[in-house]
MIMAR-668355 format. One line per 3 residues: number of its first residue (from 1); for each residue x negated, y negated, z of C-alpha. Coordinates in steps of 0.05 Angstrom, whole numbers. Example, Ala and Ser with C-alpha at 12.3 -4.5 7.8 and 13.67 -1.06 7.14 Angstrom:
! MIMAR-668355
1) -246:90:156 | -273:21:143 .
//
This chain:
! MIMAR-668355
1) -50:581:806 | -62:543:742 | -112:486:745 .
4) -87:415:733 | -127:369:689 | -124:295:676 .
7) -117:271:605 | -191:262:593 | -208:332:617 .
10) -149:362:579 | -168:331:513 | -241:349:522 .
13) -223:423:532 | -172:421:475 | -230:422:425 .
16) -245:494:445 | -181:522:476 | -112:532:447 .
19) -60:481:470 | 11:506:481 | 65:453:479 .
22) 124:484:516 | 174:429:499 | 231:441:451 .
25) 220:442:375 | 256:374:370 | 209:343:421 .
28) 149:372:387 | 172:348:318 | 180:277:345 .
31) 107:276:365 | 55:322:395 | -19:326:413 .
34) -54:340:347 | -73:413:342 | -23:435:395 .
37) 21:496:380 | 95:493:396 | 110:547:447 .
40) 180:527:471 | 207:551:536 | 277:531:513 .
43) 310:518:445 | 338:449:430 | 408:473:448 .
46) 386:508:512 | 349:446:535 | 412:404:523 .
49) 455:454:562 | 408:454:621 | 403:379:621 .
52) 479:374:623 | 483:422:682 | 429:383:719 .
55) 467:317:711 | 538:341:719 | 533:400:767 .
58) 467:407:806 | 393:420:801 | 404:490:828 .
61) 456:506:774 | 407:482:720 | 351:523:750 .
64) 392:587:752 | 415:578:680 | 343:569:660 .
67) 325:635:694 | 382:669:657 | 356:644:590 .
70) 281:655:601 | 281:719:642 | 296:767:584 .
73) 243:733:541 | 184:734:589 | 152:796:560 .
76) 160:770:489 | 129:703:509 | 68:738:537 .
79) 59:779:474 | 65:717:431 | 14:681:473 .
82) -34:739:465 | -28:733:390 | -40:658:392 .
85) -98:663:441 | -126:733:444 | -182:707:489 .
88) -126:692:539 | -151:622:555 | -101:566:543 .
91) -81:496:559 | -7:483:573 | 36:421:576 .
94) 108:398:576 | 139:328:578 | 121:305:649 .
97) 78:362:675 | 136:391:714 | 175:455:717 .
100) 169:477:644 | 94:476:640 | 89:501:712 .
103) 134:561:696 | 97:580:633 | 30:570:669 .
106) 53:617:725 | 78:669:675 | 13:670:635 .
109) -31:669:697 | 9:730:722 | -5:764:655 .
112) -80:754:662 | -89:688:625 | -133:631:647 .
115) -89:570:642 | -96:496:656 | -39:445:658 .
118) -38:372:636 | -22:329:696 | 33:281:676 .
121) 47:321:612 | 57:292:543 | 82:228:575 .
124) 12:216:603 | -18:231:535 | 26:179:502 .
127) 5:127:553 | -67:145:537 | -55:138:462 .
130) -21:70:466 | -73:42:514 | -128:62:465 .
133) -99:14:414 | -96:-45:461 | -170:-61:463 .
136) -207:-14:415 | -283:-15:428 | -301:6:357 .
139) -326:-39:302 | -278:-36:242 | -293:-58:171 .
142) -233:-67:126 | -235:-50:52 | -186:-90:11 .
145) -172:-108:-61 | -114:-117:-109 | -69:-58:-127 .
148) -103:-7:-171 | -173:-21:-144 | -179:52:-122 .
151) -193:34:-50 | -170:101:-22 | -213:141:-70 .
154) -271:94:-57 | -266:104:18 | -265:179:8 .
157) -328:175:-34 | -361:132:20 | -342:185:71 .
160) -376:238:28 | -439:194:29 | -439:189:104 .
163) -394:130:123 | -344:135:180 | -275:129:150 .
166) -204:133:177 | -157:147:118 | -92:113:138 .
169) -55:134:76 | -72:207:86 | -49:203:159 .
172) 16:169:137 | 29:213:76 | 42:149:37 .
175) 4:104:-10 | 31:40:20 | 76:10:-34 .
178) 146:20:-61 | 115:75:-104 | 75:104:-46 .
181) 118:164:-30 | 110:194:-100 | 72:259:-97 .
184) 67:258:-21 | 95:305:32 | 146:280:83 .
187) 119:227:129 | 107:242:202 | 146:205:255 .
190) 118:138:275 | 100:168:343 | 61:225:313 .
193) 26:179:264 | 0:141:324 | -24:206:356 .
196) -61:227:293 | -91:157:284 | -118:156:356 .
199) -147:226:348 | -181:207:282 | -213:146:313 .
202) -234:182:377 | -270:235:336 | -318:184:307 .
205) -381:151:336 | -362:85:369 | -433:60:359 .
208) -424:59:284 | -374:19:242 | -309:52:219 .
211) -280:34:151 | -205:29:139 | -163:7:81 .
214) -129:-61:82 | -56:-44:95 | 7:-79:117 .
217) 31:-60:186 | 83:-14:155 | 59:44:112 .
220) 123:72:84 | 166:89:146 | 109:89:196 .
223) 76:30:229 | 8:13:258 | 14:-3:332 .
226) 24:-78:338 | -36:-94:382 | -82:-51:338 .
229) -56:-82:274 | -69:-152:300 | -139:-130:320 .
232) -152:-105:249 | -131:-172:220 | -190:-206:255 .
235) -242:-156:230 | -289:-167:172 | -256:-156:104 .
238) -291:-133:41 | -251:-143:-23 | -268:-103:-85 .
241) -243:-113:-156 | -259:-66:-215 | -224:-112:-264 .
244) -153:-115:-291 | -162:-61:-344 | -192:-12:-296 .
247) -137:-25:-245 | -84:-13:-297 | -116:53:-318 .
250) -120:74:-245 | -46:59:-234 | -29:99:-296 .
253) -72:158:-273 | -39:159:-204 | 34:147:-223 .
256) 40:154:-298 | 60:228:-298 | 120:221:-252 .
259) 191:228:-281 | 224:166:-309 | 281:167:-259 .
262) 232:169:-201 | 193:109:-228 | 256:69:-241 .
265) 281:83:-171 | 216:54:-143 | 224:-9:-185 .
268) 295:-16:-159 | 270:-17:-87 | 232:-81:-100 .
271) 286:-113:-143 | 300:-170:-95 | 228:-192:-93 .
274) 208:-173:-164 | 269:-205:-197 | 325:-174:-237 .
277) 296:-191:-305 | 229:-159:-288 | 262:-96:-261 .
280) 304:-92:-324 | 243:-100:-368 | 204:-47:-329 .
283) 261:3:-332 | 271:-9:-406 | 196:2:-417 .
286) 199:68:-378 | 259:92:-420 | 221:75:-483 .
289) 161:114:-459 | 118:51:-451 | 92:67:-382 .
292) 32:19:-389 | 80:-40:-398 | 119:-20:-335 .
295) 54:-11:-297 | 31:-81:-319 | 95:-111:-292 .
298) 83:-76:-226 | 12:-102:-223 | 34:-173:-234 .
301) 82:-167:-176 | 33:-134:-129 | -23:-184:-146 .
304) 21:-242:-123 | 43:-203:-61 | -28:-186:-43 .
307) -52:-258:-51 | 3:-280:-4 | -16:-224:45 .
310) -89:-246:45 | -72:-317:64 | -34:-297:127 .
313) -88:-267:170 | -152:-296:201 | -205:-245:183 .
316) -272:-263:216 | -304:-261:147 | -283:-244:76 .
319) -333:-219:24 | -319:-204:-49 | -355:-148:-86 .
322) -347:-139:-160 | -348:-66:-179 | -329:-76:-251 .
325) -361:-24:-295 | -389:15:-236 | -376:89:-223 .
328) -341:105:-158 | -406:132:-128 | -445:70:-148 .
331) -392:25:-118 | -391:66:-54 | -466:60:-48 .
334) -462:-15:-55 | -411:-18:1 | -456:25:45 .
337) -513:-24:32 | -467:-81:51 | -448:-45:115 .
340) -520:-55:140 | -511:-131:137 | -452:-132:186 .
343) -470:-143:259 | -450:-84:300 .
//
């Protein structure tokens, strides 16, 4: 019989054993344990059919239909599992730790696998994730600065130099503005973003500070958990500014090569806040090939927006660091020196 593990034991072993998520592809796409492999017992349509039978006919009818569907596939499932985990040592979970994971666990155990099941299933994992954001024990330092300051690239350089960093924009597949989807892959679901964020934090040393970029609660179509976002607003904030010219050049380097229609579409998204005359001027500049003028209009808008954003939240302390004229590495080293002055 497959062993049952609580969430702590399951996650600890997941670092060294393959995790098979036996829920449907749709359930998996909505959110899953990072690193888990979808190994569905039923397709989306089959799961819906069985659920209808369970509600409208009986549990027995649903069970028998499940046997009809899975029975012919048992041998194939074992072969697929052997390809995924040739060492034949796996962790298995479903939604609530019920029949689906129990059935797959039994099948694989019968085929010579060593299996362990997650007690409470993915539902227990989600409770664990959300509770982790309620009262995070880690010390967070927030890196801010006006648009074009190169904060994301600066954090990545700091990480190369040994800092602990959680890259929110990388996890979200979005740069956090109306232009933030340009050049990015599709965003994850909000649920899966939370899963990835929790995993990224859990992988770091809680005795050392963790740097994050200053973001709004929403990053494109995903959102920071409310309790966690409120916690971040009270953490120490370090603001960097490389100077207006450097910021403009950074914006041009990141966005200047995109097609005109894509850039104009992004300006249109902020038309209500930017103002019709400014959107018109920006789009005309883009059509004329004057991307620097359009970028300057965007910077003016985001500078006002960021100043407003700064005034809304009670950070425990705010420090400014001028990085004008500094290389990215030199600026990162100054921030690492500053890190030593924060009380941990």
